[in-house]
ZAVO-317721 format. One record per residue: residue number from 1; x, y, z of N, C-alpha, C in turn. Coordinates in steps of 0.05 Angstrom, whole numbers. Example, Ala and Ser with C-alpha at 12.3 -4.5 7.8 and 13.67 -1.06 7.14 Angstrom:
2
SITE bati   n_xx   n_yy   n_zz  ca_xx  ca_yy  ca_zz   c_xx   c_yy   c_zz
SITE    1    264   -114    156    246    -90    156    264    -66    156
SITE    2    257    -45    142    273    -21    143    258      1    157
//
This chain:
207
SITE bati   n_xx   n_yy   n_zz  ca_xx  ca_yy  ca_zz   c_xx   c_yy   c_zz
SITE    1     17    -24      0      0      0      0     18     25      0
SITE    2     11     44    -17     27     68    -18     17     89      2
SITE    3     32    111      4     25    131     24     -2    143     19
SITE    4     -8    149     -6    -34    161    -13    -57    144     -4
SITE    5    -55    118     -8    -76    100      0    -79     99     31
SITE    6    -56     98     44    -56     98     73    -68    123     85
SITE    7    -61    146     73    -72    172     82   -102    172     77
SITE    8   -111    162     55   -140    161     49   -155    145     71
SITE    9   -142    123     79   -155    106    100   -156    122    127
SITE   10   -136    138    133   -136    154    157   -160    174    155
SITE   11   -163    187    132   -185    206    129   -212    192    132
SITE   12   -215    168    122   -240    153    126   -245    148    155
SITE   13   -224    140    170   -227    134    199   -236    159    214
SITE   14   -226    183    206   -233    207    220   -257    222    208
SITE   15   -269    210    187   -294    222    176   -290    247    160
SITE   16   -266    251    147   -261    275    132   -271    273    104
SITE   17   -282    294     93   -291    295     66   -269    303     47
SITE   18   -273    297     21   -253    305      1   -232    284     -3
SITE   19   -218    287    -26   -195    269    -32   -169    283    -23
SITE   20   -151    267    -12   -126    279     -2   -109    289    -25
SITE   21    -97    313    -22    -79    324    -42    -52    330    -28
SITE   22    -30    323    -41     -4    328    -29      4    357    -32
SITE   23     10    370    -10     15    398     -9     43    403      3
SITE   24     59    420    -11     85    428      0     80    451     20
SITE   25     75    444     45     69    464     66     95    477     76
SITE   26     92    498     92    116    513    101    137    496    115
SITE   27    129    475    131    148    460    146    152    431    135
SITE   28    139    424    113    142    398    102    117    389     87
SITE   29    118    365     76     96    355     60     72    347     78
SITE   30     48    355     70     24    349     84      3    339     64
SITE   31    -12    319     72    -35    310     55    -60    323     66
SITE   32    -73    339     49    -96    355     58   -121    345     45
SITE   33   -142    341     61   -168    334     52   -184    361     48
SITE   34   -190    367     24   -203    393     19   -223    391     -5
SITE   35   -241    409     -6   -260    411    -28   -260    439    -40
SITE   36   -260    440    -66   -261    466    -80   -287    480    -74
SITE   37   -285    506    -71   -309    523    -73   -313    527   -103
SITE   38   -332    512   -115   -335    512   -144   -343    539   -155
SITE   39   -359    554   -140   -366    581   -149   -342    599   -150
SITE   40   -326    598   -129   -302    615   -129   -282    606   -150
SITE   41   -279    580   -154   -261    569   -174   -269    578   -202
SITE   42   -295    576   -208   -305    585   -234   -301    615   -238
SITE   43   -306    630   -217   -303    659   -218   -274    667   -223
SITE   44   -256    654   -210   -227    659   -214   -219    651   -243
SITE   45   -228    629   -251   -221    619   -278   -231    639   -299
SITE   46   -254    650   -296   -265    670   -315   -248    695   -316
SITE   47   -236    702   -293   -219    726   -292   -189    720   -295
SITE   48   -182    694   -299   -155    685   -302   -139    692   -276
SITE   49   -150    685   -253   -137    689   -228   -131    662   -216
SITE   50   -106    658   -209    -98    633   -196    -96    635   -166
SITE   51    -77    622   -154    -74    623   -125    -62    650   -117
SITE   52    -72    662    -97    -62    687    -86    -45    681    -62
SITE   53    -19    682    -65     -1    673    -44     16    695    -32
SITE   54      9    720    -37     24    742    -25      9    748      1
SITE   55     23    743     24     11    746     50      2    774     56
SITE   56     18    794     46     10    822     51    -16    829     37
SITE   57    -19    819     12    -44    823     -3    -67    810     12
SITE   58    -64    786     21    -85    772     35    -93    786     61
SITE   59    -73    797     75    -79    812    100    -95    837     93
SITE   60    -89    850     71   -104    874     63   -132    866     55
SITE   61   -135    843     42   -162    834     33   -180    828     56
SITE   62   -168    819     79   -185    812    102   -198    837    114
SITE   63   -189    861    106   -201    886    115   -226    893     99
SITE   64   -231    878     78   -254    884     61   -275    861     62
SITE   65   -300    868     60   -321    847     57   -320    837     28
SITE   66   -330    813     24   -329    801     -3   -352    812    -20
SITE   67   -344    822    -44   -363    832    -64   -382    853    -52
SITE   68   -371    871    -36   -386    893    -25   -369    918    -25
SITE   69   -374    936    -44   -357    960    -46   -357    977    -20
SITE   70   -333    986    -13   -330   1004     10   -314   1028      1
SITE   71   -317   1051     15   -301   1074      8   -271   1069     13
SITE   72   -255   1074     -7   -226   1070     -4   -215   1088     18
SITE   73   -228   1112     22   -218   1130     42   -222   1120     70
SITE   74   -239   1100     74   -244   1088    101   -223   1068    109
SITE   75   -205   1060     90   -185   1041     96   -159   1054    106
SITE   76   -144   1039    121   -118   1049    130   -100   1055    106
SITE   77    -82   1075    108    -64   1081     86    -48   1058     76
SITE   78    -38   1041     95    -21   1018     87    -39    998     71
SITE   79    -63    994     80    -81    976     66    -87    985     38
SITE   80    -92   1011     35    -97   1022      8    -72   1019    -10
SITE   81    -49   1023      2    -24   1021    -14    -20    992    -24
SITE   82    -25    972     -7    -22    945    -15    -43    938    -37
SITE   83    -67    946    -33    -88    940    -52    -83    953    -79
SITE   84    -71    976    -79    -65    990   -104    -45    975   -121
SITE   85    -29    958   -108     -9    942   -123    -17    913   -126
SITE   86    -41    906   -118    -50    878   -120    -53    870   -149
SITE   87    -47    844   -155    -50    834   -183    -78    838   -193
SITE   88    -81    839   -220   -108    842   -232   -127    820   -224
SITE   89   -153    827   -221   -173    808   -217   -179    802   -188
SITE   90   -164    815   -169   -168    809   -141   -186    830   -127
SITE   91   -182    855   -135   -199    876   -125   -208    893   -149
SITE   92   -229    908   -145   -239    926   -166   -244    953   -154
SITE   93   -232    973   -166   -235   1001   -158   -254   1015   -177
SITE   94   -272   1031   -165   -292   1045   -182   -284   1074   -183
SITE   95   -296   1088   -203   -290   1116   -207   -300   1134   -184
SITE   96   -319   1124   -169   -330   1140   -147   -315   1136   -120
SITE   97   -291   1123   -122   -275   1121    -98   -280   1097    -81
SITE   98   -294   1077    -91   -299   1052    -76   -280   1030    -85
SITE   99   -276   1011    -68   -259    988    -74   -275    963    -66
SITE  100   -272    941    -81   -288    917    -76   -269    892    -78
SITE  101   -271    875    -58   -256    850    -58   -271    829    -75
SITE  102   -257    817    -94   -269    798   -113   -263    769   -107
SITE  103   -246    763    -88   -238    736    -82   -244    729    -53
SITE  104   -246    702    -48   -250    692    -21   -234    666    -19
SITE  105   -234    653      4   -220    628      7   -230    608    -14
SITE  106   -212    596    -30   -220    580    -52   -226    551    -46
SITE  107   -219    542    -22   -224    514    -14   -233    513     15
SITE  108   -246    491     22   -252    486     50   -236    461     58
SITE  109   -220    465     78   -202    443     88   -217    428    110
SITE  110   -218    401    107   -231    384    126   -212    369    145
SITE  111   -187    366    136   -167    352    152   -140    352    139
SITE  112   -120    346    154    -92    345    143    -77    324    158
SITE  113    -60    310    143    -44    288    153    -15    291    144
SITE  114      3    287    163     32    284    156     40    256    162
SITE  115     55    244    143     63    216    146     93    214    152
SITE  116    100    200    173    128    196    180    132    193    210
SITE  117    156    198    219    163    195    247    151    219    263
SITE  118    137    213    285    123    234    300    141    258    307
SITE  119    165    253    316    182    274    325    189    294    303
SITE  120    185    286    278    190    304    255    165    316    243
SITE  121    146    299    237    124    308    220    101    321    235
SITE  122    100    319    262     78    332    276     80    362    272
SITE  123    104    373    267    107    401    262     95    409    234
SITE  124     95    389    216     86    395    189     56    403    189
SITE  125     40    389    205     11    394    205      2    415    224
SITE  126     20    425    241     12    443    262     -3    467    252
SITE  127      6    480    231     -7    504    221    -35    499    212
SITE  128    -40    475    201    -66    469    191    -87    464    213
SITE  129    -77    461    238    -95    458    260   -112    483    265
SITE  130   -106    505    253   -123    529    255   -144    529    234
SITE  131   -143    509    216   -163    507    195   -181    483    197
SITE  132   -170    461    208   -184    436    208   -171    417    227
SITE  133   -183    393    231   -171    372    246   -145    363    233
SITE  134   -125    355    248   -100    346    237    -91    320    251
SITE  135    -74    305    237    -65    280    248    -37    273    237
SITE  136    -24    254    250      1    243    242     -3    213    237
SITE  137      8    204    215      8    175    208     36    165    210
SITE  138     41    146    228     68    137    233     70    107    230
SITE  139     94     97    222     99     68    221    111     58    247
SITE  140    118     76    265    128     68    291    105     66    311
SITE  141    101     42    321     77     38    338     80     55    364
SITE  142     61     73    368     61     90    392     53     74    417
SITE  143     68     78    439     61     65    464     38     81    477
SITE  144     20     68    492     -3     82    504      6    106    521
SITE  145     28    103    536     37    125    553     62    137    543
SITE  146     68    133    517     93    144    505     90    173    498
SITE  147    113    185    492    113    214    485     95    222    463
SITE  148     95    209    439     78    216    417     48    215    424
SITE  149     40    194    439     12    192    446      3    214    465
SITE  150     20    220    485     13    241    504     14    269    491
SITE  151     34    274    474     35    300    460     12    303    441
SITE  152      4    282    427    -19    285    409    -44    292    425
SITE  153    -47    281    448    -70    287    465    -70    316    474
SITE  154    -46    326    482    -43    353    492    -48    373    469
SITE  155    -38    368    446    -40    387    423    -65    383    407
SITE  156    -81    362    413   -105    358    399   -102    346    371
SITE  157    -78    334    366    -73    321    340    -81    292    341
SITE  158    -91    283    318    -97    254    315    -71    239    311
SITE  159    -72    213    318    -48    196    315    -57    169    305
SITE  160    -45    160    283    -52    134    271    -27    118    266
SITE  161    -29     92    269     -7     74    265    -11     58    239
SITE  162      8     59    221      8     43    197     23     17    202
SITE  163      7     -4    206     19    -29    214     33    -43    191
SITE  164     51    -62    197     65    -77    175     46    -92    157
SITE  165     22   -100    166      3   -114    149    -15    -95    134
SITE  166     -8    -69    134    -23    -48    119    -50    -42    131
SITE  167    -54    -48    156    -78    -39    169    -72    -12    183
SITE  168    -92      4    187    -89     30    200   -103     29    227
SITE  169    -88     33    248    -99     33    275   -100     62    286
SITE  170   -123     70    295   -126     97    307   -117     96    336
SITE  171    -97    112    342    -87    114    369   -100    137    384
SITE  172   -103    159    371   -114    183    383   -131    198    362
SITE  173   -155    205    369   -172    220    351   -165    250    353
SITE  174   -167    265    331   -161    294    332   -183    309    346
SITE  175   -175    332    357   -195    350    369   -205    369    347
SITE  176   -230    379    350   -240    399    330   -222    423    328
SITE  177   -221    435    304   -204    458    299   -218    484    309
SITE  178   -202    504    315   -212    530    322   -222    545    297
SITE  179   -212    538    273   -219    550    248   -217    581    249
SITE  180   -192    590    253   -187    618    255   -190    632    227
SITE  181   -197    658    228   -203    671    202   -181    689    191
SITE  182   -157    686    200   -136    705    193   -124    702    165
SITE  183   -106    720    159    -93    721    132    -76    696    128
SITE  184    -62    687    149    -45    664    146    -61    639    140
SITE  185    -84    636    153   -102    614    147   -112    615    119
SITE  186   -118    639    109   -127    642     81   -104    633     63
SITE  187    -79    641     70    -56    634     54    -53    604     52
SITE  188    -59    589     74    -57    560     73    -78    549     53
SITE  189   -102    560     52   -121    550     33   -112    556      4
SITE  190    -97    577      0    -88    584    -26    -66    564    -36
SITE  191    -49    555    -18    -29    536    -27    -42    508    -32
SITE  192    -63    503    -17    -78    478    -22    -92    481    -50
SITE  193   -103    504    -55   -117    509    -80    -97    505   -104
SITE  194    -73    516   -100    -53    513   -121    -47    483   -126
SITE  195    -44    468   -104    -39    439   -107    -62    424   -121
SITE  196    -86    433   -116   -110    420   -127   -114    426   -156
SITE  197   -106    450   -164   -112    460   -191    -88    462   -209
SITE  198    -64    462   -197    -39    465   -213    -40    489   -231
SITE  199    -52    511   -221    -54    536   -237    -30    554   -230
SITE  200    -26    573   -247     -5    593   -242    -11    609   -217
SITE  201     10    614   -202      7    630   -178      4    659   -186
SITE  202    -16    673   -173    -21    700   -180      0    719   -168
SITE  203     10    712   -145     31    729   -132     51    710   -119
SITE  204     76    720   -116     97    704   -105     93    697    -76
SITE  205    100    672    -68     97    665    -40    114    683    -21
SITE  206    102    691      1    117    708     20    116    696     48
SITE  207    103    673     53    101    663     80    122    640     83
//
């Protein structure tokens, strides 16, 4: 059994929707269970907009409601400056001094798994814990009172054992995510979107 199949089995055990996609996350490879926002995907495709991975742009976009024009004068000077240099298709400025955000999070993340030794890969999925449930899949059998099992419980991470006979044993179920709304969390959905669609990145990665 390959890693993709094993990860899929982990997602099934934890009840996650979507097919796992391999994502080059900030600290290492993560398998993410996610679903496209089809309306957002179609809208971006019509405007030739790919993944928005400039963290400064995303931070500025969080200051705006989606598809609701606001007076540009009501925004902080730094926010206006960033939006003025945003790539085409992300915001729309009108002649009457209003600005409108045209994009939103392109995917919904349901879970994330890192496969490997606990001491290394638990850091890989940590960031995704602010978006969804996360887990580690390891080939080293965790002891009930061992460090990995206890740390998984403390951090709310799931833990699964990939046995030599290719069965998956759940050691620890993940805790529900806080699902934070910040710019970094949005950026994580954008790198997942890129992995799912293999489209050109609209702005260079900055995180």
